[in-house]
Backbone as JSON Lines, residues from 0, in Angstrom:
{"i":0,"aa":"M","n":[124.54,81.31,97.96],"ca":[125.68,82.19,97.18],"c":[125.22,83.97,97.43]}
{"i":1,"aa":"E","n":[124.74,84.16,98.86],"ca":[125.07,85.09,99.61],"c":[126.43,85.06,100.59]}
{"i":2,"aa":"K","n":[126.51,84.12,101.12],"ca":[127.22,83.58,102.12],"c":[128.21,83.28,101.33]}
{"i":3,"aa":"Y","n":[128.96,83.19,100.93],"ca":[130.52,83.06,99.86],"c":[130.6,84.12,99.11]}
{"i":4,"aa":"S","n":[129.43,84.49,98.69],"ca":[129.73,85.89,97.95],"c":[129.68,85.71,96.12]}
{"i":5,"aa":"L","n":[129.21,84.13,96.24],"ca":[129.32,83.5,94.68],"c":[128.05,84.97,93.72]}
{"i":6,"aa":"L","n":[127.63,86.22,94.06],"ca":[126.45,86.64,93.87],"c":[127.44,87.05,92.64]}
{"i":7,"aa":"N","n":[129.11,88.14,93.21],"ca":[128.8,88.77,92.19],"c":[129.49,88.05,90.96]}
{"i":8,"aa":"H","n":[129.8,86.8,90.78],"ca":[130.13,86.16,90.11],"c":[129.17,85.69,88.93]}
{"i":9,"aa":"Y","n":[127.8,85.03,89.74],"ca":[126.92,84.63,88.24],"c":[126.41,86.01,88.12]}
{"i":10,"aa":"S","n":[126.74,87.31,89.07],"ca":[125.81,88.41,88.24],"c":[126.02,88.95,86.47]}
{"i":11,"aa":"V","n":[128.3,88.76,86.54],"ca":[128.79,88.63,85.53],"c":[128.97,87.86,84.88]}
{"i":12,"aa":"Y","n":[128.09,86.55,84.77],"ca":[128.37,85.41,83.79],"c":[127.1,85.59,83.48]}
{"i":13,"aa":"R","n":[125.7,85.86,84.29],"ca":[124.5,86.41,83.53],"c":[124.23,87.82,82.68]}
{"i":14,"aa":"D","n":[124.9,88.49,82.79],"ca":[125.27,89.77,82.92],"c":[125.99,89.6,81.56]}
{"i":15,"aa":"S","n":[126.87,88.83,81.1],"ca":[127.34,88.75,80.07],"c":[127.38,87.89,79.15]}
{"i":16,"aa":"S","n":[126.22,87.07,79.43],"ca":[125.81,85.71,78.54],"c":[126.9,84.9,77.86]}
{"i":17,"aa":"I","n":[127.51,84.43,79.11],"ca":[128.63,84.17,78.67],"c":[128.68,82.98,80.01]}
{"i":18,"aa":"I","n":[128.26,81.84,80.28],"ca":[128.31,80.66,80.9],"c":[129.54,79.46,80.94]}
{"i":19,"aa":"P","n":[130.54,79.82,82.03],"ca":[131.92,79.19,82.47],"c":[131.76,77.29,82.21]}
{"i":20,"aa":"P","n":[132.41,77.06,81.29],"ca":[132.37,76.1,81.72],"c":[132.64,75.0,83.2]}
{"i":21,"aa":"K","n":[131.35,73.82,83.33],"ca":[131.01,73.0,84.33],"c":[132.66,74.08,85.48]}
{"i":22,"aa":"L","n":[134.23,72.81,84.87],"ca":[135.53,73.31,85.71],"c":[136.24,74.21,86.1]}
{"i":23,"aa":"M","n":[135.7,75.73,85.28],"ca":[135.71,76.43,85.87],"c":[135.87,76.93,87.02]}
{"i":24,"aa":"W","n":[133.68,76.64,86.95],"ca":[133.18,77.42,87.81],"c":[132.61,76.07,89.41]}
{"i":25,"aa":"K","n":[133.52,75.48,89.47],"ca":[133.44,74.6,90.13],"c":[134.83,75.03,90.59]}
{"i":26,"aa":"R","n":[135.81,75.92,90.25],"ca":[137.09,76.3,90.52],"c":[136.42,77.32,91.62]}
{"i":27,"aa":"I","n":[136.22,78.34,90.6],"ca":[135.87,79.19,91.91],"c":[134.9,79.46,92.61]}
{"i":28,"aa":"V","n":[133.72,78.38,93.04],"ca":[133.33,77.77,94.11],"c":[134.23,77.62,95.42]}
{"i":29,"aa":"N","n":[135.24,75.93,94.47],"ca":[136.03,76.48,95.57],"c":[136.56,76.94,96.4]}
{"i":30,"aa":"K","n":[137.47,77.76,95.59],"ca":[138.35,79.0,95.81],"c":[137.92,79.72,96.35]}
{"i":31,"aa":"T","n":[136.35,80.03,96.19],"ca":[136.16,80.58,97.56],"c":[135.21,81.09,98.53]}
{"i":32,"aa":"I","n":[135.01,79.21,98.49],"ca":[134.28,78.67,100.08],"c":[135.5,78.42,100.83]}
{"i":33,"aa":"R","n":[137.05,78.19,100.12],"ca":[137.89,78.12,100.77],"c":[138.58,78.83,101.41]}
{"i":34,"aa":"N","n":[138.64,80.28,101.02],"ca":[138.94,81.28,101.38],"c":[137.91,82.2,102.58]}
{"i":35,"aa":"Y","n":[136.64,81.29,101.87],"ca":[135.88,82.42,103.28],"c":[136.24,81.7,104.2]}
{"i":36,"aa":"H","n":[136.07,80.54,104.33],"ca":[136.03,79.83,105.78],"c":[137.81,80.17,106.26]}
{"i":37,"aa":"T","n":[138.72,79.81,105.7],"ca":[140.57,80.75,106.2],"c":[140.69,82.01,106.58]}
{"i":38,"aa":"E","n":[140.02,82.61,105.58],"ca":[139.39,83.92,107.02],"c":[138.72,83.48,107.87]}
{"i":39,"aa":"L","n":[138.01,82.64,107.94],"ca":[136.66,82.8,109.43],"c":[137.93,82.13,110.13]}
{"i":40,"aa":"W","n":[138.88,81.73,109.86],"ca":[139.88,80.56,110.72],"c":[141.0,81.97,110.99]}
{"i":41,"aa":"T","n":[141.21,82.6,110.66],"ca":[142.68,83.1,111.2],"c":[141.52,84.73,111.89]}
{"i":42,"aa":"V","n":[140.31,84.65,111.93],"ca":[140.06,85.68,112.29],"c":[140.02,85.26,113.11]}
{"i":43,"aa":"R","n":[139.54,83.61,113.95],"ca":[138.98,83.37,115.39],"c":[140.13,82.79,115.96]}
{"i":44,"aa":"V","n":[141.46,82.38,115.22],"ca":[142.5,81.91,115.65],"c":[143.46,83.19,116.15]}
{"i":45,"aa":"T","n":[143.53,84.22,115.38],"ca":[144.05,85.61,115.77],"c":[143.57,86.25,117.37]}
{"i":46,"aa":"G","n":[141.98,86.29,117.33],"ca":[140.93,87.55,118.21],"c":[141.01,86.76,118.99]}
{"i":47,"aa":"N","n":[140.83,85.21,119.44],"ca":[141.19,85.03,120.1],"c":[141.7,84.02,121.58]}
{"i":48,"aa":"P","n":[141.62,84.61,122.36],"ca":[143.65,84.12,123.02],"c":[143.15,82.2,123.38]}
{"i":49,"aa":"E","n":[142.35,81.75,123.45],"ca":[142.12,80.57,124.04],"c":[142.95,79.47,123.05]}
{"i":50,"aa":"F","n":[142.35,80.52,121.58],"ca":[142.85,79.89,120.68],"c":[144.04,80.01,120.16]}
{"i":51,"aa":"A","n":[145.57,80.35,120.93],"ca":[146.22,80.72,120.67],"c":[147.62,79.64,120.94]}
{"i":52,"aa":"R","n":[147.37,78.8,121.62],"ca":[147.82,77.02,121.29],"c":[147.24,76.76,120.52]}
{"i":53,"aa":"F","n":[146.65,76.27,119.89],"ca":[145.7,75.71,118.59],"c":[146.62,76.53,117.55]}
{"i":54,"aa":"S","n":[146.47,77.78,117.14],"ca":[148.01,78.46,116.13],"c":[148.75,77.94,116.25]}
{"i":55,"aa":"V","n":[149.14,77.68,117.31],"ca":[150.95,77.27,117.46],"c":[150.85,75.45,117.12]}
{"i":56,"aa":"V","n":[150.2,74.67,117.44],"ca":[150.47,73.42,117.11],"c":[149.52,72.99,115.12]}
{"i":57,"aa":"H","n":[148.53,73.68,115.21],"ca":[148.65,74.08,113.56],"c":[148.01,75.61,113.06]}
{"i":58,"aa":"P","n":[149.37,75.88,112.09],"ca":[149.48,77.08,111.74],"c":[148.56,77.51,110.31]}
{"i":59,"aa":"H","n":[148.02,76.33,110.12],"ca":[147.23,76.43,108.54],"c":[146.26,75.38,108.09]}
{"i":60,"aa":"I","n":[144.55,76.06,108.14],"ca":[143.74,75.2,108.2],"c":[143.89,74.52,107.25]}
{"i":61,"aa":"R","n":[143.55,73.66,107.43],"ca":[143.29,71.66,106.59],"c":[142.52,70.79,106.87]}
{"i":62,"aa":"A","n":[141.89,70.07,106.38],"ca":[141.06,69.58,106.38],"c":[142.16,68.2,106.76]}
{"i":63,"aa":"A","n":[141.52,67.27,107.76],"ca":[141.27,66.44,108.99],"c":[142.43,64.89,107.49]}
{"i":64,"aa":"R","n":[142.92,64.81,108.32],"ca":[144.42,63.48,107.34],"c":[142.87,62.56,107.11]}
{"i":65,"aa":"I","n":[142.19,62.46,107.88],"ca":[140.74,60.76,107.56],"c":[139.71,61.35,106.8]}
{"i":66,"aa":"W","n":[139.39,62.86,106.3],"ca":[138.41,63.2,105.01],"c":[139.19,63.31,103.77]}
{"i":67,"aa":"T","n":[141.16,63.42,104.43],"ca":[142.12,63.18,102.58],"c":[141.97,62.12,102.18]}
{"i":68,"aa":"A","n":[141.56,60.94,103.5],"ca":[142.21,60.02,103.09],"c":[141.04,59.07,102.1]}
{"i":69,"aa":"A","n":[139.54,59.5,101.73],"ca":[138.48,59.68,101.34],"c":[138.82,60.24,100.26]}
{"i":70,"aa":"R","n":[139.04,59.25,99.36],"ca":[139.07,59.62,98.18],"c":[138.22,60.33,97.21]}
{"i":71,"aa":"T","n":[136.92,59.83,97.61],"ca":[135.37,60.63,97.01],"c":[134.74,60.65,98.04]}
{"i":72,"aa":"P","n":[133.49,61.27,97.71],"ca":[132.73,61.11,98.52],"c":[131.54,60.11,98.84]}
{"i":73,"aa":"R","n":[131.83,58.32,97.99],"ca":[131.49,58.07,98.66],"c":[131.86,57.38,99.25]}
{"i":74,"aa":"E","n":[133.11,57.84,99.8],"ca":[133.93,56.76,100.69],"c":[134.02,57.74,101.3]}
{"i":75,"aa":"T","n":[133.75,59.21,102.42],"ca":[133.48,60.11,103.8],"c":[132.49,58.6,104.44]}
{"i":76,"aa":"P","n":[131.45,58.66,104.35],"ca":[130.74,57.6,105.44],"c":[131.78,56.28,105.9]}
{"i":77,"aa":"E","n":[132.18,56.5,104.91],"ca":[133.36,54.71,105.28],"c":[134.39,55.66,106.39]}
{"i":78,"aa":"A","n":[135.17,57.07,105.85],"ca":[136.02,57.49,106.9],"c":[135.21,57.61,108.25]}
{"i":79,"aa":"S","n":[134.03,58.14,108.26],"ca":[133.53,58.64,109.99],"c":[132.69,57.01,110.38]}
{"i":80,"aa":"A","n":[133.16,56.12,109.27],"ca":[132.72,54.99,110.09],"c":[134.21,54.25,110.87]}
{"i":81,"aa":"A","n":[135.39,54.55,109.89],"ca":[136.61,54.23,110.65],"c":[137.2,55.05,112.12]}
{"i":82,"aa":"V","n":[137.02,56.56,112.09],"ca":[137.13,57.39,112.68],"c":[136.26,57.03,114.34]}
{"i":83,"aa":"R","n":[134.69,56.49,114.36],"ca":[134.24,56.35,115.56],"c":[134.87,54.83,115.72]}
{"i":84,"aa":"V","n":[135.11,53.94,115.01],"ca":[135.77,52.93,115.87],"c":[137.21,53.41,116.29]}
{"i":85,"aa":"L","n":[137.97,54.27,115.68],"ca":[138.59,54.69,116.42],"c":[139.16,55.24,117.86]}
{"i":86,"aa":"V","n":[137.98,56.75,117.64],"ca":[137.91,56.61,119.01],"c":[137.06,56.07,119.68]}
{"i":87,"aa":"N","n":[136.14,55.3,119.28],"ca":[135.47,54.73,120.12],"c":[135.16,55.43,121.33]}
{"i":88,"aa":"T","n":[133.54,56.76,121.41],"ca":[133.09,57.59,121.69],"c":[132.47,56.88,122.91]}
{"i":89,"aa":"R","n":[131.54,55.62,123.11],"ca":[130.86,54.69,123.73],"c":[131.27,55.02,125.56]}
{"i":90,"aa":"E","n":[130.43,55.56,125.72],"ca":[130.69,55.46,127.8],"c":[130.96,54.53,127.92]}
{"i":91,"aa":"Q","n":[131.84,54.25,129.37],"ca":[132.25,53.1,129.57],"c":[131.23,52.82,130.38]}
{"i":92,"aa":"P","n":[130.65,51.45,130.88],"ca":[129.83,50.97,131.93],"c":[130.91,51.09,133.24]}
{"i":93,"aa":"S","n":[130.41,52.39,135.14],"ca":[131.41,52.34,135.93],"c":[131.51,51.01,136.76]}
{"i":94,"aa":"G","n":[133.08,51.25,136.91],"ca":[133.45,50.13,137.06],"c":[134.21,49.16,136.69]}
{"i":95,"aa":"N","n":[134.61,49.75,135.04],"ca":[134.81,48.82,134.01],"c":[135.97,49.53,133.68]}
{"i":96,"aa":"N","n":[136.94,50.47,134.28],"ca":[138.15,50.97,133.7],"c":[139.44,50.59,133.51]}
{"i":97,"aa":"C","n":[139.39,50.54,132.34],"ca":[140.99,49.78,132.21],"c":[141.96,50.31,131.22]}
């Protein structure tokens, strides 16, 4: 909670004795986490000259399409397996270059 600065939200709810519905709390958490990572990405892309070209190709931070294709968290391992098959990161034995 400290990493994403959610303690302030928690303290407000704790002090007021009003707990938000689960869906509202989930939206707050997701928005806060998204903002945190967007800020880190923006600082890195604008502050590091090695990322200048990357920022032209990817002007906005977003999840890779393969991960958004996984509609539920249970489908994420399947998406990961699909990526491994498509990328085929295994090393090829020498002499078998095709």
